[in-house]
C-alpha distance (Angstrom), angle and dihedral (degrees) to the residues before:
residue distance angle dihedral
M1 . . .
N2 3.78 . .
K3 3.81 127.0 .
K4 3.78 93.2 -101.2
I5 3.79 93.0 57.8
V6 3.81 91.0 46.1
R7 3.79 90.9 53.0
I8 3.79 92.8 47.0
S9 3.83 91.2 48.8
A10 3.79 91.5 48.7
L11 3.81 91.9 45.8
C12 3.80 92.2 52.7
V13 3.77 91.2 54.5
L14 3.80 93.0 43.4
I15 3.82 91.9 50.6
S16 3.79 88.4 52.4
A17 3.77 87.3 46.8
S18 3.77 94.5 57.9
I19 3.80 82.0 96.8
F20 3.88 91.6 36.2
A21 3.84 134.6 -153.0
Q22 3.71 157.2 -128.8
K23 3.75 117.9 -156.9
K24 3.75 132.1 -161.7
G25 3.77 103.5 -127.7
E26 3.77 96.4 -58.6
I27 3.81 96.4 -40.3
A28 3.80 126.9 75.8
T29 3.79 125.2 -153.4
P30 3.81 130.8 -172.7
N31 3.83 90.5 -112.6
E32 3.80 94.8 50.9
L33 3.81 96.1 118.6
N34 3.83 87.9 55.2
E35 3.79 90.8 58.1
V36 3.80 119.3 118.1
V37 3.82 123.8 -126.7
I38 3.80 130.1 -177.2
S39 3.81 108.1 -174.1
D40 3.81 99.4 90.2
S41 3.83 97.4 48.4
K42 3.87 106.3 16.4
F43 3.82 87.8 -120.6
A44 3.80 132.6 78.7
L45 3.80 109.7 -80.2
P46 3.82 128.6 172.9
K47 3.78 108.2 -106.4
E48 3.80 92.7 -125.8
K49 3.81 88.7 61.2
S50 3.80 93.6 50.7
G51 3.78 118.0 100.0
K52 3.82 92.1 -152.4
V53 3.77 132.2 77.0
I54 3.80 97.9 -122.4
V55 3.79 117.7 -176.9
K56 3.79 111.2 -147.2
I57 3.80 120.7 -163.1
T58 3.79 107.3 -162.2
A59 3.80 132.2 -161.4
A60 3.82 88.4 -100.6
D61 3.81 90.3 54.5
L62 3.81 91.7 49.8
A63 3.81 90.6 49.5
K64 3.80 89.0 58.4
K65 3.82 89.4 53.4
Q66 3.80 95.2 50.9
G67 3.78 112.7 162.0
Q68 3.83 94.6 29.3
S69 3.79 123.1 112.2
L70 3.81 121.3 -119.6
A71 3.82 89.2 -109.8
T72 3.81 91.8 55.3
V73 3.81 92.3 48.4
L74 3.82 92.0 49.8
S75 3.80 91.4 49.1
T76 3.82 90.2 65.5
V77 3.83 92.0 62.9
A78 3.80 117.6 101.9
G79 3.80 111.8 -99.7
V80 3.83 94.1 13.6
E81 3.82 126.2 107.6
I82 3.82 122.0 178.5
N83 3.79 105.2 -165.7
G84 3.81 111.0 -151.4
N85 3.81 97.5 30.5
Q86 3.83 90.3 113.3
S87 3.80 94.8 46.4
N88 3.79 136.8 77.9
A89 3.82 109.7 -39.6
G90 3.82 91.9 -114.4
R91 3.81 95.0 51.2
N92 3.81 115.9 124.3
L93 3.80 112.0 -105.0
G94 3.80 125.9 -129.9
V95 3.83 114.2 -155.6
Y96 3.82 110.8 -154.7
I97 3.83 123.9 178.1
R98 3.79 119.5 -176.5
G99 3.79 94.7 -15.2
S100 3.80 94.8 -46.5
R101 3.77 132.6 133.2
S102 3.82 125.5 -110.0
R103 3.80 95.5 -98.5
Q104 3.83 89.6 60.1
T105 3.83 94.3 63.4
L106 3.81 120.1 77.2
I107 3.81 120.1 -147.7
I108 3.81 115.6 -151.5
I109 3.82 124.9 -170.8
D110 3.81 118.2 -167.1
G111 3.79 91.8 -18.7
V112 3.81 98.0 -48.0
P113 3.84 127.0 102.9
V114 3.81 112.3 -120.8
S115 3.79 128.4 -155.9
D116 3.80 143.4 149.5
A117 3.81 109.3 -115.8
S118 3.83 91.4 -159.1
E119 3.82 93.7 56.7
I120 3.80 116.3 101.2
N121 3.82 92.0 -119.9
L122 3.85 100.5 26.5
V123 3.82 89.6 -112.4
Y124 3.80 123.5 157.7
D125 3.80 119.5 -120.9
L126 3.83 105.9 -122.6
R127 3.82 89.1 -167.8
L128 3.83 87.1 77.2
L129 3.81 92.5 66.6
P130 3.84 121.7 74.8
V131 3.79 115.0 -148.0
E132 3.83 88.9 -133.9
Q133 3.84 89.8 73.3
V134 3.80 93.5 52.4
E135 3.81 121.5 101.3
S136 3.82 98.3 179.2
V137 3.81 143.7 -22.0
E138 3.80 131.1 -145.3
I139 3.79 119.4 -162.2
M140 3.81 114.5 -160.8
K141 3.78 114.6 -178.1
G142 3.80 126.1 -155.3
A143 3.81 134.0 50.6
S144 3.82 108.2 -40.1
S145 3.81 107.4 167.6
T146 3.82 93.2 121.3
L147 3.80 90.7 75.3
Y148 3.80 101.9 20.7
G149 3.79 108.8 30.5
S150 3.80 129.6 -145.4
G151 3.79 120.3 19.3
A152 3.81 98.7 23.5
A153 3.80 92.8 111.5
S154 3.82 104.0 123.9
G155 3.78 99.1 16.2
V156 3.79 151.2 -45.1
I157 3.81 128.6 -105.8
N158 3.81 103.4 -157.3
I159 3.83 111.3 -165.2
T160 3.80 123.3 -168.6
L161 3.81 116.9 -163.2
K162 3.79 124.0 -145.2
K163 3.80 123.9 -89.4
G164 3.78 137.4 178.0
T165 3.82 111.9 -71.2
Q166 3.83 108.4 158.5
K167 3.82 126.9 81.2
S168 3.79 92.6 -130.6
I169 3.80 125.7 47.0
S170 3.79 110.0 -79.9
G171 3.76 136.5 165.0
N172 3.77 145.1 125.2
V173 3.77 144.6 -110.5
Y174 3.79 118.9 -145.8
M175 3.78 140.1 -179.1
N176 3.77 131.8 175.4
A177 3.78 135.1 171.5
G178 3.77 132.2 -164.8
T179 3.76 148.5 166.9
Q180 3.80 127.6 -96.8
T181 3.79 113.6 -155.4
T182 3.76 139.7 141.3
A183 3.80 121.4 -129.5
D184 3.80 93.1 -96.5
K185 3.82 94.4 54.3
T186 3.79 123.7 88.5
S187 3.82 100.6 -171.1
Y188 3.79 114.1 104.4
R189 3.78 99.1 -176.1
P190 3.84 116.1 147.0
A191 3.81 109.2 -88.8
E192 3.82 103.8 157.0
L193 3.80 129.9 62.4
N194 3.81 126.5 179.8
Q195 3.78 123.8 178.0
G196 3.78 141.3 157.2
F197 3.77 149.5 125.4
N198 3.79 140.3 -133.3
F199 3.78 136.9 -171.5
G200 3.77 137.9 179.2
A201 3.78 147.6 150.8
K202 3.78 141.6 -160.0
N203 3.79 136.6 -154.4
E204 3.79 135.0 161.6
K205 3.81 94.6 -74.2
I206 3.80 108.2 25.7
N207 3.78 141.9 26.4
Y208 3.78 129.9 -177.7
F209 3.79 140.4 178.7
A210 3.80 134.4 -175.6
S211 3.79 130.7 -175.9
L212 3.80 136.6 -179.5
N213 3.82 121.5 -172.8
S214 3.78 136.1 173.0
S215 3.81 135.6 -177.0
A216 3.79 134.7 -175.1
V217 3.80 122.7 -176.0
Q218 3.78 130.1 177.4
G219 3.78 134.6 153.0
I220 3.80 107.1 86.4
S221 3.79 131.4 73.3
E222 3.81 113.3 -130.0
A223 3.81 91.9 -135.2
K224 3.78 120.9 56.6
G225 3.79 115.7 -114.2
V226 3.79 146.7 108.1
G227 3.81 115.8 -81.8
F228 3.81 95.3 4.2
E229 3.80 115.4 153.4
D230 3.81 121.3 -109.6
D231 3.80 117.0 -98.3
L232 3.80 117.6 -136.6
F233 3.81 125.9 -136.2
Q234 3.82 121.1 -167.9
R235 3.79 129.1 175.5
V236 3.83 135.5 180.0
N237 3.81 122.4 -174.2
S238 3.78 133.0 -178.4
L239 3.80 128.4 179.7
V240 3.80 131.9 -178.8
K241 3.82 124.4 -175.3
I242 3.79 128.0 179.4
G243 3.78 128.2 176.1
F244 3.80 134.7 -172.7
T245 3.80 127.7 -159.8
P246 3.83 104.8 -170.6
T247 3.83 91.7 169.9
K248 3.77 136.0 10.3
K249 3.80 88.8 -102.9
L250 3.80 101.4 44.7
S251 3.81 130.1 60.3
L252 3.80 129.3 173.4
D253 3.81 120.9 -162.7
F254 3.80 127.3 -172.9
F255 3.79 131.7 -178.3
A256 3.79 140.7 177.4
N257 3.77 129.1 -175.6
Y258 3.78 138.6 177.8
D259 3.81 123.1 -160.0
R260 3.79 129.3 -179.0
I261 3.77 131.4 179.4
K262 3.76 130.9 179.5
N263 3.76 118.9 -170.7
E264 3.75 135.1 170.8
F265 3.79 116.6 -138.2
D266 3.77 139.3 -178.0
S267 3.80 133.8 -120.5
G268 3.79 95.2 -97.5
A269 3.78 139.6 -74.2
Y270 3.82 112.6 -2.5
A271 3.85 89.1 -8.7
D272 3.80 119.7 117.1
N273 3.81 122.7 -156.2
P274 3.84 121.9 177.7
D275 3.83 94.7 -166.1
N276 3.79 108.3 50.0
Y277 3.80 117.5 105.7
N278 3.80 141.8 161.7
I279 3.81 127.7 -151.3
S280 3.81 116.1 -168.3
E281 3.80 124.1 -176.8
Q282 3.79 125.8 -174.8
F283 3.82 127.6 -167.0
R284 3.82 116.7 -173.4
V285 3.80 130.1 175.5
G286 3.77 127.2 175.2
F287 3.78 147.1 177.4
A288 3.82 126.5 -157.1
P289 3.83 118.5 -178.8
K290 3.82 119.6 -177.7
Y291 3.77 128.3 -169.6
K292 3.80 124.2 -171.7
Y293 3.79 123.1 -157.5
N294 3.80 134.2 174.9
K295 3.79 97.0 -81.2
G296 3.78 102.5 27.3
E297 3.77 151.7 -32.0
V298 3.82 137.8 -85.0
V299 3.82 118.4 -146.5
M300 3.78 134.9 -180.0
N301 3.80 125.5 -172.0
A302 3.80 111.9 -168.2
T303 3.82 126.2 173.9
G304 3.76 141.0 166.9
N305 3.79 119.3 -153.3
L306 3.81 129.6 -169.9
I307 3.81 120.4 -175.8
T308 3.79 124.3 -179.1
R309 3.81 125.4 -174.8
E310 3.78 130.4 -171.1
L311 3.80 111.8 -164.1
L312 3.79 125.3 -172.7
N313 3.80 108.8 -166.2
F314 3.83 128.0 159.7
G315 3.80 90.3 -7.5
S316 3.82 95.8 -55.8
I317 3.81 128.1 104.6
T318 3.82 121.0 -137.9
D319 3.82 121.3 -170.2
Y320 3.81 119.3 -152.6
K321 3.79 125.4 -169.3
S322 3.79 124.9 -174.6
R323 3.81 129.0 -177.1
N324 3.79 123.8 -172.9
L325 3.82 130.2 179.9
N326 3.78 119.2 -171.9
A327 3.81 129.3 178.9
D328 3.79 122.1 174.1
A329 3.82 116.8 -178.7
F330 3.80 118.5 -178.4
N331 3.77 140.4 164.1
K332 3.79 130.4 -149.2
Y333 3.80 113.7 -153.4
E334 3.82 121.5 -175.0
I335 3.79 106.6 -141.6
S336 3.80 89.1 -179.8
D337 3.80 139.4 -21.1
Q338 3.81 88.1 -81.8
L339 3.80 103.1 37.1
F340 3.78 133.6 54.0
V341 3.77 133.0 166.9
V342 3.80 129.6 -148.3
T343 3.80 116.3 -153.7
G344 3.77 121.5 -179.7
V345 3.77 150.3 147.8
Q346 3.78 126.8 -141.9
F347 3.81 126.3 -159.0
Q348 3.80 123.4 -164.5
F349 3.78 129.5 -179.6
Q350 3.80 121.7 -175.0
E351 3.79 131.8 179.0
M352 3.79 135.3 164.6
S353 3.78 142.9 -178.3
I354 3.80 130.3 -160.0
N355 3.79 122.6 -166.1
S356 3.81 127.4 -177.0
A357 3.79 139.9 128.6
Y358 3.81 88.6 -88.4
T359 3.82 105.3 30.5
K360 3.78 133.1 43.5
I361 3.80 119.8 177.3
S362 3.79 116.0 171.0
N363 3.80 124.9 -148.4
S364 3.81 87.4 -138.1
F365 3.81 88.3 85.4
S366 3.84 104.3 8.1
K367 3.80 97.3 87.2
F368 3.78 142.7 90.3
N369 3.79 140.4 178.7
I370 3.79 133.3 -143.2
V371 3.81 128.8 -156.2
D372 3.82 115.4 -169.2
P373 3.82 124.3 -179.1
Y374 3.82 112.6 -168.1
L375 3.79 141.2 -179.0
N376 3.82 129.8 -160.8
F377 3.83 131.2 179.8
V378 3.81 123.4 -159.9
Y379 3.81 119.1 -167.5
N380 3.83 121.6 -174.1
S381 3.79 111.8 -179.1
D382 3.81 125.6 -159.5
F383 3.82 90.9 -122.2
G384 3.82 98.1 57.6
L385 3.82 105.2 -89.2
N386 3.81 115.3 128.3
I387 3.80 124.6 -178.2
N388 3.80 128.4 -174.8
V389 3.82 114.1 -175.9
G390 3.79 131.9 161.8
A391 3.80 149.9 142.8
R392 3.83 139.0 -147.5
L393 3.80 131.4 -159.5
N394 3.80 110.8 -147.9
H395 3.81 113.8 -155.0
H396 3.81 112.6 -170.5
S397 3.81 122.9 -170.9
D398 3.83 91.0 -134.4
Y399 3.80 109.1 36.5
G400 3.80 104.5 20.7
N401 3.80 127.9 -134.4
H402 3.81 133.1 2.5
M403 3.83 127.7 174.8
V404 3.83 127.2 -148.7
Y405 3.81 131.8 175.5
N406 3.80 144.5 175.3
V407 3.80 137.4 -150.5
N408 3.82 116.4 -167.4
P409 3.81 119.8 171.6
S410 3.81 125.7 173.5
F411 3.78 136.0 172.8
S412 3.81 126.1 -149.3
F413 3.80 115.9 -162.5
K414 3.79 113.0 -132.2
N415 3.79 100.7 -147.1
I416 3.79 97.0 43.1
P417 3.82 129.9 38.1
F418 3.80 92.7 -114.6
K419 3.80 129.7 125.7
L420 3.80 132.7 -172.3
L421 3.79 118.3 -158.2
G422 3.77 140.8 179.0
S423 3.78 138.6 166.6
F424 3.77 144.7 -176.5
S425 3.78 116.8 -162.2
T426 3.78 139.5 163.0
A427 3.80 131.1 -148.9
Y428 3.77 141.5 -179.9
I429 3.80 137.3 -148.6
T430 3.79 118.2 -147.4
P431 3.83 115.9 -137.0
S432 3.79 108.9 -106.0
L433 3.78 124.4 -116.3
Y434 3.79 88.9 -110.9
Q435 3.83 91.1 53.1
L436 3.81 90.2 49.6
Y437 3.81 105.0 38.1
S438 3.80 110.8 20.1
T439 3.79 125.1 99.0
Y440 3.80 86.0 -87.9
G441 3.81 94.0 42.1
N442 3.78 128.4 129.2
L443 3.81 119.1 -159.0
D444 3.81 90.8 -164.3
L445 3.82 93.1 66.7
K446 3.79 116.9 127.9
P447 3.81 126.5 -154.9
E448 3.79 118.1 -84.6
D449 3.83 113.3 -110.9
N450 3.81 123.0 -140.7
K451 3.79 131.3 -176.8
T452 3.81 127.4 -170.9
F453 3.80 129.3 -168.7
E454 3.80 119.9 -175.4
V455 3.77 138.0 170.9
G456 3.77 131.0 -179.4
F457 3.78 149.6 123.1
E458 3.79 142.2 -126.3
V459 3.78 133.1 -155.7
K460 3.80 142.7 173.6
L461 3.81 122.0 -141.1
L462 3.80 141.4 174.3
E463 3.79 94.5 45.3
D464 3.80 91.3 -46.7
K465 3.79 93.4 -54.6
L466 3.81 92.9 113.5
T467 3.80 120.0 55.6
L468 3.80 119.5 -176.3
N469 3.79 139.4 168.3
S470 3.77 143.6 166.2
V471 3.80 132.8 -163.4
G472 3.79 128.5 -173.4
F473 3.80 116.7 -159.2
Y474 3.78 141.5 -172.4
R475 3.81 120.0 -166.7
E476 3.81 126.6 -173.9
E477 3.82 130.2 -167.1
D478 3.79 123.2 -158.8
S479 3.83 128.8 -176.8
A480 3.80 89.9 12.2
I481 3.80 112.6 -167.3
E482 3.81 108.2 -119.2
F483 3.79 138.5 165.9
Y484 3.79 127.3 -115.8
S485 3.80 120.9 -162.5
N486 3.78 132.5 174.4
P487 3.83 105.7 -124.3
L488 3.81 91.0 -146.4
T489 3.81 102.9 44.2
Y490 3.86 98.1 23.7
V491 3.82 87.6 -136.6
G492 3.77 111.4 140.7
S493 3.79 149.1 150.6
Y494 3.81 141.9 -156.7
F495 3.80 118.0 -104.4
N496 3.81 142.5 169.7
A497 3.80 107.3 -101.1
N498 3.78 120.7 -130.0
G499 3.79 117.4 -123.0
K500 3.78 130.2 22.9
Y501 3.78 139.1 -77.8
N502 3.78 120.7 -151.0
A503 3.77 139.6 -171.1
K504 3.78 128.1 -165.9
G505 3.75 134.9 176.7
I506 3.76 150.6 120.8
E507 3.79 133.7 -98.4
T508 3.78 122.1 -158.2
M509 3.79 127.3 -176.0
I510 3.77 135.0 -179.0
A511 3.80 133.7 -174.9
Y512 3.78 121.0 -176.5
A513 3.80 125.6 -176.4
I514 3.80 96.2 -151.0
T515 3.81 89.6 -179.5
N516 3.78 132.5 -12.9
K517 3.82 86.6 -90.5
L518 3.80 103.1 37.9
T519 3.82 124.6 61.2
W520 3.80 130.0 178.0
N521 3.81 122.9 -158.8
A522 3.79 129.6 -179.1
N523 3.78 139.4 165.8
Y524 3.77 135.4 -175.9
T525 3.81 126.4 -163.6
F526 3.78 126.3 -166.6
T527 3.82 113.9 -170.2
Q528 3.79 124.9 178.8
V529 3.80 112.7 -172.5
E530 3.77 118.3 -168.7
S531 3.82 108.0 -101.9
K532 3.77 95.7 -129.8
A533 3.78 129.1 145.6
V534 3.81 116.1 -102.5
N535 3.81 89.3 -138.6
N536 3.79 140.7 -18.5
T537 3.80 93.2 -103.5
F538 3.80 93.2 69.9
P539 3.82 106.6 20.4
N540 3.80 91.5 174.7
V541 3.84 92.4 63.2
K542 3.80 107.6 89.1
A543 3.79 132.3 -160.5
N544 3.81 95.9 -118.1
L545 3.81 100.7 68.2
Y546 3.83 115.6 159.2
N547 3.81 93.7 -0.8
P548 3.83 111.2 124.9
K549 3.78 118.4 -140.2
H550 3.81 91.8 -144.4
K551 3.79 127.0 30.6
I552 3.80 129.4 172.4
N553 3.80 130.9 -172.9
T554 3.79 125.2 179.2
S555 3.80 133.8 165.2
L556 3.80 143.3 177.2
D557 3.81 119.8 -147.2
F558 3.81 116.4 -165.5
Q559 3.81 121.4 -174.5
F560 3.81 90.7 -174.1
L561 3.82 94.1 168.4
E562 3.79 130.8 23.4
R563 3.81 89.1 -106.6
A564 3.82 100.9 27.7
Y565 3.82 129.3 77.5
F566 3.80 134.6 179.1
G567 3.80 126.8 -176.5
V568 3.78 133.9 178.8
S569 3.81 127.5 -172.3
Y570 3.80 138.3 -171.3
Q571 3.81 127.8 -158.6
F572 3.80 129.1 -174.0
L573 3.81 125.1 -171.3
D574 3.78 121.5 -171.5
K575 3.81 125.3 -138.9
R576 3.83 116.8 -61.6
D577 3.79 134.4 -167.3
G578 3.79 119.9 -122.0
F579 3.78 137.8 163.4
T580 3.77 140.2 -145.8
G581 3.79 138.0 -178.1
Y582 3.79 132.6 29.6
P583 2.95 119.7 -60.3
P584 3.82 82.9 34.0
V585 3.79 120.3 -107.7
V586 3.81 113.0 -155.6
S587 3.79 119.7 -142.9
T588 3.79 134.2 174.2
L589 3.78 116.7 -121.8
G590 3.78 116.8 -143.2
A591 3.80 124.1 -113.6
Y592 3.78 117.8 -99.1
K593 3.80 140.4 -170.2
L594 3.81 130.6 -152.5
V595 3.81 131.2 -161.8
N596 3.82 118.0 -164.3
A597 3.81 134.6 176.6
T598 3.81 137.3 -165.4
A599 3.81 131.5 -170.7
K600 3.82 126.6 -171.1
Y601 3.78 133.2 -176.5
N602 3.80 129.1 -173.6
I603 3.80 97.9 -142.0
I604 3.82 93.6 177.7
K605 3.78 108.6 34.4
N606 3.81 111.5 -109.3
K607 3.80 89.2 -13.5
M608 3.80 112.9 69.7
T609 3.80 133.4 19.4
I610 3.78 129.3 -177.2
F611 3.79 126.0 -163.8
G612 3.77 141.2 -174.8
A613 3.80 128.5 -163.9
V614 3.78 137.1 -176.1
T615 3.80 121.9 -166.4
N616 3.80 128.6 -162.3
I617 3.80 89.0 14.1
F618 3.80 94.0 -172.9
N619 3.83 91.9 48.6
E620 3.79 94.3 -123.3
D621 3.81 112.8 -165.4
F622 3.82 107.2 -140.5
E623 3.79 142.4 145.5
E624 3.81 118.4 -120.9
T625 3.82 94.2 176.8
I626 3.80 124.1 16.3
G627 3.80 111.4 -96.7
Y628 3.81 97.0 6.0
S629 3.81 131.9 105.7
T630 3.79 124.3 -106.0
R631 3.77 129.9 -162.1
G632 3.78 122.2 -100.0
R633 3.79 125.8 -165.3
N634 3.80 109.8 -24.4
F635 3.78 137.0 173.9
K636 3.79 133.1 -147.8
I637 3.81 133.2 -176.4
G638 3.77 130.2 -180.0
F639 3.77 150.1 145.0
T640 3.79 139.8 -132.0
I641 3.81 124.1 -155.3
L642 3.81 117.1 -160.0
F643 3.79 123.8 -154.7
C-alpha cells in the first residue's frame, strides 16, 4: 500500500475521530459508559469515572472471535502489536504497546503479575494460556507501576480467567480444526486441532470451575525457506478453581493450573533445523481471601509459580528453572461517598537456575526479593471531577529503593456524555536475574525509568449509538537496560544506556451501532518512536524494531438472525524495521493488509453452535518477522456444545 493510500485511510479515521471514541473490546453497546473496570484502581469503578481509556474485551467479544488465539485478539486493540501472532504457532511472541518492547508490558492473571524468572527480560510466555480459559481482558496503556509494580512501563494486560457463575452445573465441550499454510502453498489439509471442555457452578456458599484444553498444530516451518520441514506445536492446559463464601463478608478463593507446551523451532532466520525443540511446563497455585467491612474491603492475592524449560538447540540441551512467589495485600477504605483510599504492600520473590554443558547458574545466588508499599487515592465528585493519584516505594534486595507515582485527573460533563482526561505517571523495570547473574550479567544495573504523559477525551453521540475517543501520548525511557557485545570476540555485558528514548503518538477508536443488529468498530494508531541507536556497538540497530508507524483495524459485526452471526475484519500494518544475523543487518519489512471473516450459527438453540472462519482471505504474502514464515489463507471450522 502506497503512502497516499495510508494517508487517506488515516484521514478517514481521524475525520471520524473528530468526535472521538471509547470501545468495548471490539464491540460497542448503548450501556458502555455504565460498564465497570478494575485496572486503574484495583476495585470495580464505573468506566465514566475512570481517568484512563481502558479497552475491555468481554466474554461476548471473545465468542465473536472464536478460533482466534489470545495473541491475535490482542493485536486488534489500538496501540497494541503482538509480533509473531501471524507466524508459526510455536513462534515466540513480542508484546509491544505504544512503541515499547516486551519487557515494558506487564501481564496480570486474576489480579497477580506473572513472569518467567529465567527469561532474559522476565517476560511471560502468552503461548502458555489458551483463549478458551479467558473470561475477559482489560488493556490499560501508560505507566502503571504505582498499582502494579515492576514491568508496568508501557501498559498492563489484565486477564481474568473463567469461574463458576450458574446455580446449576453448566459448561461446554468444543472442538475445532483448521489448516496451516503459507501464501505459497496450495494444500488445505487439516493441520490444526483444538479441543476441550469446562464445567462449573455457583451457589451462596461455594463455587467451582474446571477446564481441560489441548491443541496440536503442524503445517508451517518456523523459519522461512524452500523445502523446510514443518515445526510442531502442542499444548495441554488444565485449570481448577474453587471458592467458599462462609459469610456475606468473607470469601476464600483457591486455584491450581498446569500448562505444558512443546514446540519445534529452527536455528534462526532462514535457517532450518529438524532437531531443535522446547518443552515448557508451568505449575501455578494461588489463594485469594477477601473480607468486606462497613467502610471498605481487604484483599490478598497470593500465588506460587514454577516454570521449567528444556531446550535443545544446536545439539545441546539447556535446562531452565524459574520460581516466583507473589503476595499482594491491599485495603480499600471509603473515607466518604466521594473519596476512597487504597493502601497495600506487595512482596515478590524470584529465583532461577540454568544448567547446560556451557552455562551453570545456581539458584543459591541467582535470586532477589522486592517489597513495595503503595498508596492510591480515588476521588469522584458529584459535579464531574475525578482524580486518581498515588505513589509506590520499591525496595529491591539488590539495588535498594525506587519511588514511582501517578496523577490522573478527568472531568465528565453532566449535561453531555463527554469526558476530558489526562495523566502523568512513572514506572520502573527491575533488572532480570539473567541480566544480573548470567555470564553476561552486571550487578551494578539500576532499574529502567519510564514516564508517560497522556491527554484525551471521549464522547457518545446519536443517542449513545456512536462512541468515540482519542488519546495522545508521550512516553520516555531513561537508563534503558541494553546489551553490549564485541562483534569479534562475542564477549558482552548488560548495561544502563546513557540518554533517553521516547515514543509519541495518538490512538483513535470508534464504535457505531448502525442498527441493533449491525455494529461497526475501527481504530487507528500512529506511533513515532525516536530513531536512536540501541547501543554504540551496532549503531544501525534502532529502538523501534517491529513497531509500525501506522496501524488500522476495522470490523463489521452482523447478528442478522437471532441465532446467526457474521463478522468481517480488516487490518493494515505499515512498514517496520527489523534485523537478522550477527553482526545485525537491518531491513525494512513491507506494509501488509489482512481481511478475515467469521460465521456462526446456533443450530440447537442455547445448546450447540457451529462456526467457520477464514483468515487472510486474499492470501497476502508478507513477512511479519525477518526470516520467519507467516500464514497465508487458512480455514477453520468447529462446534461448541453447551450443557
